[in-house]
BALOBA-1460 file (C-alpha; in Angstrom, 3 decimals):
// residues 259
<rec num="1" residu="x" x="-44.025" y="33.552" z="-24.028"/>
<rec num="2" residu="x" x="-42.086" y="34.111" z="-27.317"/>
<rec num="3" residu="x" x="-38.438" y="33.590" z="-28.111"/>
<rec num="4" residu="x" x="-36.766" y="36.036" z="-30.490"/>
<rec num="5" residu="x" x="-33.654" y="35.447" z="-32.580"/>
<rec num="6" residu="x" x="-32.167" y="38.385" z="-34.586"/>
<rec num="7" residu="x" x="-29.447" y="37.844" z="-37.180"/>
<rec num="8" residu="x" x="-27.500" y="40.401" z="-39.133"/>
<rec num="9" residu="x" x="-24.875" y="40.168" z="-41.856"/>
<rec num="10" residu="x" x="-22.080" y="42.673" z="-41.320"/>
<rec num="11" residu="x" x="-19.125" y="44.006" z="-43.343"/>
<rec num="12" residu="x" x="-16.975" y="46.957" z="-42.211"/>
<rec num="13" residu="x" x="-19.497" y="48.408" z="-39.801"/>
<rec num="14" residu="x" x="-17.126" y="49.689" z="-37.142"/>
<rec num="15" residu="x" x="-19.109" y="53.074" z="-37.113"/>
<rec num="16" residu="x" x="-22.566" y="51.519" z="-36.486"/>
<rec num="17" residu="x" x="-22.244" y="48.119" z="-34.842"/>
<rec num="18" residu="x" x="-21.736" y="49.190" z="-31.272"/>
<rec num="19" residu="x" x="-24.816" y="51.591" z="-31.377"/>
<rec num="20" residu="x" x="-26.818" y="48.847" z="-33.075"/>
<rec num="21" residu="x" x="-26.189" y="46.287" z="-30.321"/>
<rec num="22" residu="x" x="-26.706" y="48.829" z="-27.561"/>
<rec num="23" residu="x" x="-30.049" y="49.902" z="-29.162"/>
<rec num="24" residu="x" x="-31.201" y="46.195" z="-29.528"/>
<rec num="25" residu="x" x="-30.335" y="45.781" z="-25.877"/>
<rec num="26" residu="x" x="-32.643" y="48.623" z="-24.867"/>
<rec num="27" residu="x" x="-35.401" y="47.315" z="-27.132"/>
<rec num="28" residu="x" x="-35.098" y="43.724" z="-25.635"/>
<rec num="29" residu="x" x="-35.994" y="45.157" z="-22.216"/>
<rec num="30" residu="x" x="-39.082" y="46.529" z="-23.491"/>
<rec num="31" residu="x" x="-40.000" y="43.465" z="-25.315"/>
<rec num="32" residu="x" x="-39.673" y="41.411" z="-22.270"/>
<rec num="33" residu="x" x="-42.515" y="43.268" z="-20.784"/>
<rec num="34" residu="x" x="-44.680" y="41.753" z="-23.546"/>
<rec num="35" residu="x" x="-43.345" y="38.236" z="-22.930"/>
<rec num="36" residu="x" x="-40.881" y="38.364" z="-25.884"/>
<rec num="37" residu="x" x="-37.414" y="37.240" z="-24.840"/>
<rec num="38" residu="x" x="-34.391" y="38.013" z="-27.030"/>
<rec num="39" residu="x" x="-32.404" y="34.788" z="-26.969"/>
<rec num="40" residu="x" x="-29.677" y="35.608" z="-29.464"/>
<rec num="41" residu="x" x="-28.543" y="38.328" z="-31.642"/>
<rec num="42" residu="x" x="-26.234" y="36.846" z="-34.199"/>
<rec num="43" residu="x" x="-23.759" y="38.954" z="-36.230"/>
<rec num="44" residu="x" x="-22.062" y="37.368" z="-39.215"/>
<rec num="45" residu="x" x="-18.928" y="39.395" z="-39.808"/>
<rec num="46" residu="x" x="-18.254" y="38.884" z="-43.480"/>
<rec num="47" residu="x" x="-14.416" y="39.316" z="-43.456"/>
<rec num="48" residu="x" x="-14.464" y="42.921" z="-42.242"/>
<rec num="49" residu="x" x="-11.052" y="44.722" z="-42.763"/>
<rec num="50" residu="x" x="-11.800" y="47.420" z="-40.198"/>
<rec num="51" residu="x" x="-12.200" y="47.052" z="-36.412"/>
<rec num="52" residu="x" x="-15.663" y="45.343" z="-36.570"/>
<rec num="53" residu="x" x="-14.160" y="42.062" z="-35.143"/>
<rec num="54" residu="x" x="-12.597" y="43.714" z="-32.216"/>
<rec num="55" residu="x" x="-15.733" y="45.884" z="-31.342"/>
<rec num="56" residu="x" x="-17.944" y="42.719" z="-31.560"/>
<rec num="57" residu="x" x="-15.559" y="40.843" z="-29.229"/>
<rec num="58" residu="x" x="-15.796" y="43.664" z="-26.678"/>
<rec num="59" residu="x" x="-19.526" y="43.885" z="-26.913"/>
<rec num="60" residu="x" x="-19.986" y="40.097" z="-26.470"/>
<rec num="61" residu="x" x="-18.378" y="40.413" z="-23.020"/>
<rec num="62" residu="x" x="-21.036" y="42.963" z="-21.989"/>
<rec num="63" residu="x" x="-24.115" y="41.519" z="-23.725"/>
<rec num="64" residu="x" x="-24.905" y="37.836" z="-23.133"/>
<rec num="65" residu="x" x="-27.345" y="37.684" z="-25.997"/>
<rec num="66" residu="x" x="-24.722" y="38.636" z="-28.567"/>
<rec num="67" residu="x" x="-23.113" y="35.997" z="-30.737"/>
<rec num="68" residu="x" x="-20.542" y="36.885" z="-33.440"/>
<rec num="69" residu="x" x="-19.153" y="34.710" z="-36.109"/>
<rec num="70" residu="x" x="-16.567" y="35.614" z="-38.722"/>
<rec num="71" residu="x" x="-15.807" y="34.668" z="-42.270"/>
<rec num="72" residu="x" x="-12.010" y="34.750" z="-42.752"/>
<rec num="73" residu="x" x="-12.561" y="36.409" z="-46.108"/>
<rec num="74" residu="x" x="-15.245" y="38.515" z="-47.567"/>
<rec num="75" residu="x" x="-17.719" y="36.064" z="-49.195"/>
<rec num="76" residu="x" x="-20.520" y="38.584" z="-50.076"/>
<rec num="77" residu="x" x="-23.917" y="39.404" z="-48.593"/>
<rec num="78" residu="x" x="-25.732" y="36.337" z="-49.918"/>
<rec num="79" residu="x" x="-23.334" y="33.949" z="-48.178"/>
<rec num="80" residu="x" x="-23.578" y="35.925" z="-45.033"/>
<rec num="81" residu="x" x="-27.322" y="35.923" z="-45.039"/>
<rec num="82" residu="x" x="-27.500" y="32.172" z="-45.706"/>
<rec num="83" residu="x" x="-24.917" y="31.472" z="-42.974"/>
<rec num="84" residu="x" x="-26.897" y="33.702" z="-40.473"/>
<rec num="85" residu="x" x="-29.997" y="31.714" z="-41.381"/>
<rec num="86" residu="x" x="-28.380" y="28.397" z="-40.776"/>
<rec num="87" residu="x" x="-26.638" y="29.306" z="-37.623"/>
<rec num="88" residu="x" x="-29.748" y="30.931" z="-36.110"/>
<rec num="89" residu="x" x="-31.819" y="27.860" z="-36.691"/>
<rec num="90" residu="x" x="-29.001" y="25.546" z="-35.367"/>
<rec num="91" residu="x" x="-28.872" y="27.826" z="-32.201"/>
<rec num="92" residu="x" x="-32.683" y="27.644" z="-31.701"/>
<rec num="93" residu="x" x="-32.535" y="23.831" z="-31.911"/>
<rec num="94" residu="x" x="-29.478" y="23.518" z="-29.698"/>
<rec num="95" residu="x" x="-31.289" y="25.639" z="-26.990"/>
<rec num="96" residu="x" x="-34.416" y="23.496" z="-27.333"/>
<rec num="97" residu="x" x="-36.639" y="26.317" z="-28.449"/>
<rec num="98" residu="x" x="-40.152" y="25.602" z="-29.640"/>
<rec num="99" residu="x" x="-40.022" y="26.801" z="-33.261"/>
<rec num="100" residu="x" x="-43.816" y="27.447" z="-33.089"/>
<rec num="101" residu="x" x="-43.149" y="30.157" z="-30.509"/>
<rec num="102" residu="x" x="-39.852" y="31.500" z="-31.850"/>
<rec num="103" residu="x" x="-39.610" y="34.434" z="-34.202"/>
<rec num="104" residu="x" x="-36.606" y="34.984" z="-36.445"/>
<rec num="105" residu="x" x="-35.873" y="38.580" z="-37.406"/>
<rec num="106" residu="x" x="-33.380" y="39.543" z="-40.237"/>
<rec num="107" residu="x" x="-32.075" y="43.021" z="-40.284"/>
<rec num="108" residu="x" x="-29.068" y="44.983" z="-41.552"/>
<rec num="109" residu="x" x="-26.189" y="46.149" z="-39.391"/>
<rec num="110" residu="x" x="-25.525" y="49.563" z="-40.810"/>
<rec num="111" residu="x" x="-28.424" y="51.179" z="-38.863"/>
<rec num="112" residu="x" x="-30.511" y="51.890" z="-42.016"/>
<rec num="113" residu="x" x="-32.854" y="49.632" z="-40.065"/>
<rec num="114" residu="x" x="-33.508" y="50.851" z="-36.597"/>
<rec num="115" residu="x" x="-33.875" y="48.406" z="-33.742"/>
<rec num="116" residu="x" x="-36.734" y="50.334" z="-32.367"/>
<rec num="117" residu="x" x="-38.847" y="49.006" z="-35.305"/>
<rec num="118" residu="x" x="-38.417" y="45.335" z="-34.130"/>
<rec num="119" residu="x" x="-41.550" y="45.468" z="-32.052"/>
<rec num="120" residu="x" x="-43.611" y="46.739" z="-34.953"/>
<rec num="121" residu="x" x="-42.204" y="44.084" z="-37.314"/>
<rec num="122" residu="x" x="-42.910" y="41.268" z="-35.041"/>
<rec num="123" residu="x" x="-46.366" y="42.391" z="-33.828"/>
<rec num="124" residu="x" x="-48.446" y="41.001" z="-36.700"/>
<rec num="125" residu="x" x="-46.783" y="37.537" z="-36.185"/>
<rec num="126" residu="x" x="-47.235" y="37.610" z="-32.402"/>
<rec num="127" residu="x" x="-50.786" y="38.768" z="-32.893"/>
<rec num="128" residu="x" x="-51.600" y="35.902" z="-35.277"/>
<rec num="129" residu="x" x="-52.431" y="38.213" z="-38.133"/>
<rec num="130" residu="x" x="-49.483" y="36.993" z="-40.331"/>
<rec num="131" residu="x" x="-46.918" y="34.309" z="-40.592"/>
<rec num="132" residu="x" x="-44.384" y="36.778" z="-41.926"/>
<rec num="133" residu="x" x="-43.962" y="40.459" z="-41.720"/>
<rec num="134" residu="x" x="-41.819" y="42.544" z="-44.080"/>
<rec num="135" residu="x" x="-40.604" y="46.072" z="-43.040"/>
<rec num="136" residu="x" x="-39.978" y="48.493" z="-45.860"/>
<rec num="137" residu="x" x="-37.892" y="51.635" z="-45.859"/>
<rec num="138" residu="x" x="-39.430" y="54.954" z="-47.150"/>
<rec num="139" residu="x" x="-36.548" y="56.068" z="-49.281"/>
<rec num="140" residu="x" x="-36.388" y="59.752" z="-50.287"/>
<rec num="141" residu="x" x="-34.060" y="62.123" z="-52.137"/>
<rec num="142" residu="x" x="-31.431" y="61.857" z="-49.466"/>
<rec num="143" residu="x" x="-30.409" y="58.433" z="-50.891"/>
<rec num="144" residu="x" x="-30.589" y="59.866" z="-54.464"/>
<rec num="145" residu="x" x="-33.775" y="60.705" z="-56.471"/>
<rec num="146" residu="x" x="-33.082" y="57.864" z="-58.918"/>
<rec num="147" residu="x" x="-32.714" y="55.329" z="-56.194"/>
<rec num="148" residu="x" x="-35.775" y="56.446" z="-54.415"/>
<rec num="149" residu="x" x="-37.877" y="56.351" z="-57.649"/>
<rec num="150" residu="x" x="-36.365" y="52.910" z="-58.434"/>
<rec num="151" residu="x" x="-37.491" y="51.548" z="-55.155"/>
<rec num="152" residu="x" x="-40.970" y="53.036" z="-55.485"/>
<rec num="153" residu="x" x="-41.692" y="51.785" z="-58.978"/>
<rec num="154" residu="x" x="-39.757" y="48.437" z="-59.238"/>
<rec num="155" residu="x" x="-40.427" y="47.567" z="-55.551"/>
<rec num="156" residu="x" x="-44.179" y="48.147" z="-55.896"/>
<rec num="157" residu="x" x="-44.321" y="46.218" z="-59.183"/>
<rec num="158" residu="x" x="-42.354" y="43.206" z="-58.033"/>
<rec num="159" residu="x" x="-43.932" y="43.017" z="-54.569"/>
<rec num="160" residu="x" x="-47.373" y="43.014" z="-56.068"/>
<rec num="161" residu="x" x="-46.575" y="40.283" z="-58.514"/>
<rec num="162" residu="x" x="-44.747" y="37.927" z="-56.120"/>
<rec num="163" residu="x" x="-46.057" y="38.955" z="-52.612"/>
<rec num="164" residu="x" x="-49.565" y="40.247" z="-53.310"/>
<rec num="165" residu="x" x="-48.549" y="43.465" z="-51.637"/>
<rec num="166" residu="x" x="-47.324" y="46.866" z="-52.936"/>
<rec num="167" residu="x" x="-44.116" y="47.531" z="-51.048"/>
<rec num="168" residu="x" x="-42.267" y="50.584" z="-52.334"/>
<rec num="169" residu="x" x="-38.942" y="49.132" z="-51.788"/>
<rec num="170" residu="x" x="-36.901" y="46.707" z="-53.856"/>
<rec num="171" residu="x" x="-35.843" y="43.541" z="-51.806"/>
<rec num="172" residu="x" x="-36.701" y="44.586" z="-48.133"/>
<rec num="173" residu="x" x="-34.135" y="43.137" z="-45.789"/>
<rec num="174" residu="x" x="-35.972" y="43.601" z="-42.533"/>
<rec num="175" residu="x" x="-38.557" y="40.921" z="-41.785"/>
<rec num="176" residu="x" x="-39.870" y="38.627" z="-39.161"/>
<rec num="177" residu="x" x="-40.926" y="35.042" z="-39.539"/>
<rec num="178" residu="x" x="-42.259" y="32.262" z="-37.386"/>
<rec num="179" residu="x" x="-39.665" y="29.622" z="-36.673"/>
<rec num="180" residu="x" x="-41.153" y="26.541" z="-38.241"/>
<rec num="181" residu="x" x="-41.777" y="28.385" z="-41.549"/>
<rec num="182" residu="x" x="-38.321" y="30.050" z="-41.430"/>
<rec num="183" residu="x" x="-36.562" y="26.753" z="-40.926"/>
<rec num="184" residu="x" x="-38.295" y="25.169" z="-43.914"/>
<rec num="185" residu="x" x="-37.689" y="28.109" z="-46.255"/>
<rec num="186" residu="x" x="-34.074" y="28.523" z="-45.163"/>
<rec num="187" residu="x" x="-33.328" y="24.917" z="-46.336"/>
<rec num="188" residu="x" x="-35.018" y="25.678" z="-49.688"/>
<rec num="189" residu="x" x="-33.162" y="28.983" z="-50.125"/>
<rec num="190" residu="x" x="-29.819" y="27.229" z="-49.695"/>
<rec num="191" residu="x" x="-30.659" y="24.923" z="-52.553"/>
<rec num="192" residu="x" x="-31.933" y="27.708" z="-54.744"/>
<rec num="193" residu="x" x="-28.945" y="29.836" z="-54.138"/>
<rec num="194" residu="x" x="-26.679" y="27.058" z="-55.388"/>
<rec num="195" residu="x" x="-28.910" y="26.623" z="-58.507"/>
<rec num="196" residu="x" x="-28.928" y="30.365" z="-59.087"/>
<rec num="197" residu="x" x="-25.114" y="30.415" z="-58.982"/>
<rec num="198" residu="x" x="-24.891" y="27.511" z="-61.352"/>
<rec num="199" residu="x" x="-27.297" y="29.091" z="-63.811"/>
<rec num="200" residu="x" x="-26.087" y="32.662" z="-63.758"/>
<rec num="201" residu="x" x="-22.579" y="32.453" z="-62.449"/>
<rec num="202" residu="x" x="-23.362" y="34.983" z="-59.758"/>
<rec num="203" residu="x" x="-24.756" y="35.184" z="-56.280"/>
<rec num="204" residu="x" x="-28.438" y="35.398" z="-55.831"/>
<rec num="205" residu="x" x="-28.686" y="39.101" z="-54.919"/>
<rec num="206" residu="x" x="-32.108" y="39.729" z="-53.751"/>
<rec num="207" residu="x" x="-32.197" y="36.526" z="-51.551"/>
<rec num="208" residu="x" x="-34.332" y="38.291" z="-48.988"/>
<rec num="209" residu="x" x="-37.049" y="38.944" z="-51.627"/>
<rec num="210" residu="x" x="-36.833" y="35.457" z="-52.777"/>
<rec num="211" residu="x" x="-37.480" y="34.143" z="-49.253"/>
<rec num="212" residu="x" x="-40.671" y="36.460" z="-48.997"/>
<rec num="213" residu="x" x="-41.691" y="35.312" z="-52.515"/>
<rec num="214" residu="x" x="-41.444" y="31.615" z="-51.566"/>
<rec num="215" residu="x" x="-43.405" y="32.284" z="-48.352"/>
<rec num="216" residu="x" x="-46.219" y="33.793" z="-50.379"/>
<rec num="217" residu="x" x="-46.040" y="30.932" z="-52.930"/>
<rec num="218" residu="x" x="-46.513" y="28.484" z="-50.024"/>
<rec num="219" residu="x" x="-49.726" y="30.236" z="-49.038"/>
<rec num="220" residu="x" x="-48.385" y="31.875" z="-45.934"/>
<rec num="221" residu="x" x="-49.867" y="35.251" z="-44.910"/>
<rec num="222" residu="x" x="-47.524" y="38.243" z="-45.251"/>
<rec num="223" residu="x" x="-48.072" y="41.529" z="-43.553"/>
<rec num="224" residu="x" x="-46.141" y="44.793" z="-44.145"/>
<rec num="225" residu="x" x="-44.894" y="47.498" z="-41.973"/>
<rec num="226" residu="x" x="-43.555" y="51.022" z="-42.895"/>
<rec num="227" residu="x" x="-40.238" y="51.510" z="-41.046"/>
<rec num="228" residu="x" x="-38.868" y="54.730" z="-39.721"/>
<rec num="229" residu="x" x="-36.990" y="56.942" z="-42.137"/>
<rec num="230" residu="x" x="-33.261" y="56.436" z="-42.121"/>
<rec num="231" residu="x" x="-31.656" y="58.753" z="-39.682"/>
<rec num="232" residu="x" x="-29.630" y="61.401" z="-41.437"/>
<rec num="233" residu="x" x="-26.168" y="60.184" z="-40.324"/>
<rec num="234" residu="x" x="-26.778" y="56.730" z="-41.630"/>
<rec num="235" residu="x" x="-27.937" y="57.696" z="-45.139"/>
<rec num="236" residu="x" x="-25.870" y="56.444" z="-47.964"/>
<rec num="237" residu="x" x="-26.398" y="58.130" z="-51.344"/>
<rec num="238" residu="x" x="-26.454" y="55.474" z="-53.933"/>
<rec num="239" residu="x" x="-24.493" y="56.071" z="-57.165"/>
<rec num="240" residu="x" x="-25.678" y="55.485" z="-60.698"/>
<rec num="241" residu="x" x="-23.432" y="52.483" z="-61.205"/>
<rec num="242" residu="x" x="-24.922" y="50.778" z="-58.208"/>
<rec num="243" residu="x" x="-28.481" y="51.403" z="-59.512"/>
<rec num="244" residu="x" x="-27.511" y="49.787" z="-62.886"/>
<rec num="245" residu="x" x="-26.255" y="46.704" z="-60.955"/>
<rec num="246" residu="x" x="-29.458" y="46.606" z="-58.992"/>
<rec num="247" residu="x" x="-31.431" y="46.502" z="-62.290"/>
<rec num="248" residu="x" x="-29.301" y="43.689" z="-63.630"/>
<rec num="249" residu="x" x="-29.725" y="41.643" z="-60.320"/>
<rec num="250" residu="x" x="-33.392" y="42.346" z="-60.435"/>
<rec num="251" residu="x" x="-33.733" y="41.015" z="-64.087"/>
<rec num="252" residu="x" x="-32.052" y="37.693" z="-63.042"/>
<rec num="253" residu="x" x="-34.022" y="37.292" z="-59.880"/>
<rec num="254" residu="x" x="-37.356" y="37.811" z="-61.516"/>
<rec num="255" residu="x" x="-36.551" y="35.371" z="-64.280"/>
<rec num="256" residu="x" x="-35.430" y="32.820" z="-61.688"/>
<rec num="257" residu="x" x="-38.545" y="33.230" z="-59.479"/>
<rec num="258" residu="x" x="-40.763" y="32.782" z="-62.474"/>
<rec num="259" residu="x" x="-39.102" y="29.410" z="-62.976"/>
């Protein structure tokens, strides 16, 4: 029997959050057949200005597994991810879960990541083939040709260097990790995020990749899974300015990881 905890950062996701939770609910029923029990789905609402808060409140009355916490102001994705990590681990300990048999899954809340991929992402961990499994998105021209090419080239280069795998996505944010390892790395990432901000005066964008890199550095086996293509209605075309920002973030992250 395995316990599953899913956590998602969220900001202004009123269009996707209800569908995400409903689809996770359906997936959880299938997972139960394989002795995987969804204990908590934790959504960290990062100060949304739309109706995300109200929708989550209504959903929590229907789905017992759903937990929603809210930052009063928008503090950014790094803070939301770190808070999600900390609260997920605290919840597991409070429930008395055996971390050796608990899997933590991190995914986004805008439905670029599809809940139906959860079983495939956790499978290598449950099967004992890996301690960590990273799911990568196959970007195409719908997201912008430049963005797709950036992910293929930079993602493959960086993941080979830091993970020993060639993932054609820069900073994959959908992964599964066994609880004991996850708890240890989360504590380290909190410290490193503070150090990064002190050094660069900015948040450590790419914190998910940093987590995977530190797992590989510790000698933990990492598997990879190709995710489903983003559904057309959830595709966001990335603008050139955003790509430039990604390149700048990547430069700082690589420098930091190299020590």
